[in-house]
C-alpha positions as CSV (number, residue, x, y, z in Angstrom):
1,M,2.8,-18.1,-259.7
2,S,0.3,-20.3,-261.5
3,E,1.5,-22.6,-264.2
4,R,0.8,-21.4,-267.8
5,L,-2.2,-23.0,-269.4
6,R,-1.4,-25.0,-272.5
7,L,-3.7,-26.0,-275.4
8,M,-2.9,-28.4,-278.2
9,A,-4.9,-28.5,-281.4
10,V,-4.3,-31.6,-283.6
11,H,-5.1,-31.2,-287.3
12,A,-4.8,-33.3,-290.5
13,H,-3.6,-30.7,-293.0
14,P,-2.3,-27.1,-293.2
15,D,-5.4,-24.8,-293.3
16,D,-7.5,-27.0,-291.0
17,E,-6.3,-25.0,-288.0
18,S,-7.6,-21.8,-289.5
19,S,-11.0,-23.2,-290.4
20,K,-11.6,-25.0,-287.1
21,G,-11.0,-23.2,-283.8
22,A,-8.7,-20.4,-285.0
23,A,-10.5,-17.6,-283.2
24,T,-10.5,-19.7,-280.0
25,M,-6.8,-20.2,-280.2
26,A,-6.2,-16.5,-280.9
27,R,-8.2,-15.6,-277.9
28,Y,-6.4,-17.9,-275.6
29,V,-3.0,-16.8,-276.9
30,N,-4.0,-13.2,-276.2
31,E,-5.0,-14.2,-272.7
32,G,-1.6,-15.7,-272.0
33,A,-2.0,-19.4,-272.8
34,E,0.5,-21.3,-274.8
35,V,-1.0,-22.9,-277.9
36,L,0.6,-25.6,-280.1
37,V,-0.9,-26.7,-283.5
38,V,0.2,-30.2,-284.5
39,T,-0.2,-30.7,-288.3
40,L,0.0,-34.4,-289.0
41,T,0.5,-34.2,-292.8
42,G,1.9,-31.7,-295.2
43,G,-1.2,-31.5,-297.4
44,E,0.8,-32.6,-300.4
45,R,-2.2,-34.2,-302.1
46,G,-4.6,-31.4,-301.4
47,S,-6.5,-29.8,-304.3
48,I,-6.0,-26.2,-305.2
49,L,-9.4,-24.6,-304.3
50,N,-8.6,-21.0,-305.1
51,P,-8.8,-20.5,-308.9
52,A,-6.2,-17.6,-308.7
53,M,-3.6,-20.1,-307.4
54,D,-4.2,-22.9,-309.8
55,R,-1.0,-22.4,-311.8
56,P,1.6,-25.0,-312.9
57,E,4.4,-23.7,-310.7
58,I,2.0,-23.9,-307.7
59,R,0.8,-27.5,-308.6
60,E,4.4,-28.7,-309.0
61,N,5.5,-27.4,-305.6
62,I,2.3,-27.7,-303.6
63,G,3.9,-29.2,-300.5
64,E,6.5,-26.4,-300.2
65,V,3.8,-23.8,-300.9
66,R,1.5,-25.1,-298.2
67,R,4.3,-25.1,-295.6
68,K,4.9,-21.4,-296.4
69,E,1.2,-20.8,-296.1
70,M,1.2,-22.5,-292.7
71,A,4.1,-20.4,-291.5
72,E,2.2,-17.2,-292.3
73,A,-1.1,-18.5,-290.7
74,R,0.6,-19.5,-287.4
75,Q,2.3,-16.1,-287.2
76,I,-1.1,-14.4,-287.6
77,L,-2.7,-16.6,-284.9
78,G,0.3,-16.3,-282.6
79,V,0.5,-20.1,-282.1
80,H,3.4,-22.5,-282.1
81,Q,3.2,-25.2,-284.8
82,E,4.9,-28.4,-285.9
83,F,4.5,-31.0,-288.6
84,S,4.5,-34.7,-287.7
85,G,5.9,-35.7,-291.0
86,F,3.3,-37.9,-292.6
87,V,2.2,-37.7,-296.2
88,D,-1.3,-36.5,-297.1
89,S,-3.6,-39.4,-298.2
90,G,-5.7,-37.3,-300.6
91,L,-9.5,-37.5,-300.8
92,P,-10.4,-40.6,-302.9
93,E,-13.2,-40.2,-305.4
94,G,-15.2,-42.7,-307.4
95,D,-17.5,-45.7,-307.0
96,P,-16.0,-47.9,-305.8
97,L,-13.4,-45.7,-304.1
98,P,-9.8,-46.4,-305.2
99,P,-7.2,-47.7,-302.7
100,L,-5.3,-45.1,-300.7
101,P,-1.8,-44.3,-301.9
102,E,0.9,-46.6,-300.5
103,G,2.7,-45.1,-297.4
104,C,0.2,-42.3,-296.8
105,F,-0.9,-41.2,-293.4
106,A,-4.3,-43.0,-293.3
107,V,-2.8,-46.5,-294.0
108,Q,-0.2,-46.3,-291.2
109,P,-0.5,-48.7,-288.3
110,I,-2.0,-46.9,-285.4
111,E,1.2,-47.2,-283.3
112,V,3.3,-45.7,-286.1
113,A,0.8,-42.9,-286.7
114,S,0.5,-42.1,-283.0
115,E,4.1,-42.1,-281.9
116,P,5.0,-38.6,-283.1
117,L,1.9,-37.2,-281.4
118,V,2.7,-39.0,-278.1
119,R,6.1,-37.5,-278.3
120,S,4.7,-34.0,-278.9
121,M,2.2,-34.4,-276.0
122,R,5.0,-35.4,-273.7
123,S,7.2,-32.5,-274.8
124,F,4.6,-29.7,-274.9
125,R,2.5,-31.1,-271.9
126,P,-0.9,-29.8,-272.9
127,H,-3.7,-29.5,-270.4
128,V,-6.4,-29.5,-273.2
129,V,-6.4,-31.2,-276.6
130,L,-8.6,-30.4,-279.5
131,T,-9.3,-32.8,-282.4
132,Y,-12.0,-34.3,-284.7
133,D,-14.8,-36.7,-283.9
134,E,-15.0,-40.3,-285.2
135,Q,-16.1,-39.1,-288.7
136,G,-13.3,-36.6,-288.9
137,G,-15.8,-33.7,-289.0
138,Y,-16.2,-34.9,-292.6
139,P,-15.1,-38.3,-293.9
140,H,-11.7,-37.5,-295.3
141,P,-9.4,-40.5,-294.5
142,D,-6.8,-38.2,-292.9
143,H,-9.3,-36.5,-290.6
144,I,-10.7,-39.9,-289.5
145,M,-7.1,-41.1,-288.8
146,T,-6.4,-37.8,-286.9
147,H,-9.3,-38.7,-284.6
148,K,-7.9,-42.2,-284.0
149,V,-4.4,-40.9,-283.4
150,S,-5.5,-38.1,-281.0
151,V,-7.5,-40.5,-278.9
152,E,-4.7,-43.0,-278.8
153,A,-2.1,-40.4,-277.8
154,F,-4.4,-38.8,-275.2
155,D,-4.8,-42.2,-273.5
156,A,-1.1,-43.3,-274.0
157,A,0.9,-40.1,-273.2
158,G,0.5,-40.5,-269.5
159,D,1.3,-44.2,-269.3
160,P,5.0,-44.8,-268.7
161,E,4.8,-48.3,-270.2
162,R,3.5,-47.1,-273.6
163,Y,5.6,-45.6,-276.4
164,P,9.0,-45.9,-274.6
165,G,11.7,-43.5,-275.7
166,T,9.2,-40.6,-276.5
167,G,9.8,-38.6,-273.3
168,E,8.5,-38.3,-269.8
169,P,4.8,-39.3,-269.4
170,W,2.3,-36.5,-269.4
171,Q,-1.5,-36.9,-269.1
172,P,-3.7,-34.2,-270.7
173,L,-6.8,-33.4,-268.7
174,K,-9.5,-32.7,-271.3
175,L,-10.2,-33.8,-274.9
176,Y,-12.6,-31.9,-277.1
177,Y,-14.0,-32.5,-280.6
178,H,-14.6,-29.6,-282.9
179,V,-18.3,-28.9,-283.7
180,S,-17.3,-26.8,-286.7
181,F,-20.5,-26.5,-288.7
182,P,-23.5,-26.7,-286.5
183,R,-26.7,-26.1,-288.5
184,A,-28.0,-23.8,-285.8
185,R,-25.1,-21.4,-286.4
186,F,-25.8,-21.1,-290.1
187,E,-29.5,-20.7,-289.5
188,A,-28.8,-17.9,-287.0
189,I,-26.5,-16.1,-289.4
190,A,-28.9,-16.6,-292.3
191,E,-31.8,-15.1,-290.2
192,A,-29.6,-12.1,-289.2
193,M,-28.7,-11.6,-292.9
194,E,-32.3,-11.7,-294.0
195,T,-33.3,-9.3,-291.2
196,R,-30.9,-6.8,-292.7
197,G,-32.2,-7.4,-296.2
198,L,-29.0,-9.2,-297.2
199,E,-29.0,-12.3,-299.4
200,N,-28.5,-15.6,-297.4
201,P,-25.2,-17.0,-298.6
202,F,-25.9,-20.4,-296.9
203,A,-29.2,-21.3,-298.5
204,E,-27.9,-24.2,-300.6
205,W,-25.7,-25.4,-297.8
206,L,-28.5,-25.4,-295.3
207,E,-30.7,-27.3,-297.7
208,R,-28.1,-30.0,-298.1
209,M,-27.7,-30.2,-294.4
210,R,-31.5,-30.8,-294.0
211,E,-31.7,-33.3,-296.8
212,R,-28.8,-35.4,-295.5
213,K,-29.7,-35.1,-291.9
214,W,-26.2,-33.8,-291.1
215,P,-24.9,-35.7,-288.1
216,Q,-24.0,-33.4,-285.2
217,W,-22.3,-33.8,-281.8
218,E,-23.9,-32.1,-278.9
219,I,-22.4,-28.7,-278.2
220,T,-21.2,-28.8,-274.6
221,T,-18.8,-25.8,-274.8
222,Q,-19.1,-22.5,-276.5
223,V,-16.1,-20.1,-276.5
224,K,-17.0,-16.5,-277.1
225,C,-14.3,-15.3,-279.5
226,D,-16.0,-12.9,-282.0
227,G,-13.3,-10.4,-281.2
228,Y,-10.9,-12.7,-283.1
229,F,-13.0,-13.5,-286.1
230,E,-11.0,-11.0,-288.2
231,T,-7.8,-12.7,-287.1
232,R,-9.3,-16.1,-288.0
233,D,-10.2,-14.8,-291.5
234,R,-6.6,-13.4,-292.1
235,A,-5.2,-16.8,-291.1
236,L,-7.6,-18.5,-293.5
237,I,-6.7,-16.2,-296.4
238,A,-3.0,-17.0,-295.7
239,H,-3.8,-20.5,-297.0
240,A,-4.2,-19.1,-300.5
241,T,-4.2,-22.4,-302.3
242,Q,-7.1,-23.6,-300.2
243,I,-9.2,-20.5,-299.6
244,D,-10.9,-18.3,-302.2
245,P,-11.1,-14.8,-300.6
246,N,-14.3,-14.3,-302.7
247,G,-15.9,-17.5,-301.5
248,V,-18.7,-18.3,-299.1
249,W,-16.4,-18.3,-296.1
250,F,-16.4,-14.5,-296.2
251,A,-20.0,-13.9,-297.4
252,A,-21.4,-12.9,-294.1
253,P,-20.2,-9.6,-292.6
254,L,-18.3,-10.0,-289.3
255,D,-20.7,-7.8,-287.4
256,V,-23.5,-10.1,-288.5
257,Q,-21.6,-13.2,-287.4
258,S,-20.8,-11.5,-284.1
259,E,-24.5,-10.7,-283.5
260,A,-25.9,-14.1,-284.6
261,W,-23.3,-16.5,-283.3
262,P,-20.2,-15.1,-281.5
263,Y,-18.9,-18.5,-280.5
264,E,-16.8,-21.4,-281.7
265,D,-18.3,-24.7,-280.6
266,Y,-17.0,-27.9,-279.0
267,H,-18.0,-31.3,-277.6
268,L,-16.3,-32.4,-274.4
269,A,-15.3,-36.0,-275.2
270,R,-13.2,-36.7,-272.1
271,S,-12.4,-34.9,-268.9
272,L,-10.2,-35.9,-265.9
273,V,-11.2,-32.8,-264.0
274,D,-14.5,-31.7,-262.5
275,T,-16.5,-29.5,-264.8
276,D,-20.2,-28.7,-265.5
277,V,-21.6,-28.5,-268.9
278,P,-22.5,-26.3,-270.7
279,E,-19.2,-24.6,-270.5
280,S,-17.9,-21.3,-271.8
281,D,-14.1,-22.1,-271.3
282,L,-12.0,-25.0,-272.6
283,F,-10.0,-24.7,-269.4
284,A,-13.0,-25.0,-267.1
285,G,-11.9,-27.2,-264.2
286,V,-8.3,-27.1,-265.5
287,R,-7.6,-23.6,-264.1
288,E,-8.4,-24.8,-260.6
289,T,-6.3,-27.9,-260.9
290,V,-3.3,-26.0,-262.3
291,R,-3.5,-23.4,-259.5
292,T,-3.4,-26.1,-256.8
């Protein structure tokens, strides 16, 4: 019998797993893979982005509320999930930017911030790891730190001399970055909306992308997962403090999204197995290795 395939997705806050790669995870769970989401912080300093949830009792207990939201989302996606225990750094604003809060995740020494993830990798033994690029997908300090920690743990987990006391060494085989908001995807959806005589909900977003010359990693891997877009959206809505169900996330009908761009997109950053890009499977090259 072949070994069960295992996928680990490393995220900064509760809700990140549902906005980045959720349909991919749901597809692989349905196909029999084991999927673990590692959430590095509790999201305690996150803003409440859904006006209906912006109430005193929610603001006063935001950490507990976000954990409950995460529990509902992971059940919808069918994934395992664990918190690493770090405190959200918040998104600093102002010019100049204020210092980050003392003790928060983004100011931890890299060895301290990485140790729980190394422990998780050695325990769960993933074949494939998903994380953010060097800019964090967007420049939130926790997302940037998540990238650093993920790369550190990917390199260290298989080395018996590093991070002693965190379990038996295990070397993941592939590391991917999310390409969460490729401009081509939104252009394709906008074109499909306009063809149907529907208003383009992404006009302002696309204009900002063009003006700022939005940096973008090459898409090496597209996972067809439109059959799980509805599951993704239910997981997103479970994060009620962060997601407005009447917002732009849900402006394009699912059938339009499926027609225009039925994929979630990734950049293959590291591979220890033979694979040819472009890929259509995060486990390309891994399946063959696991079987043998």
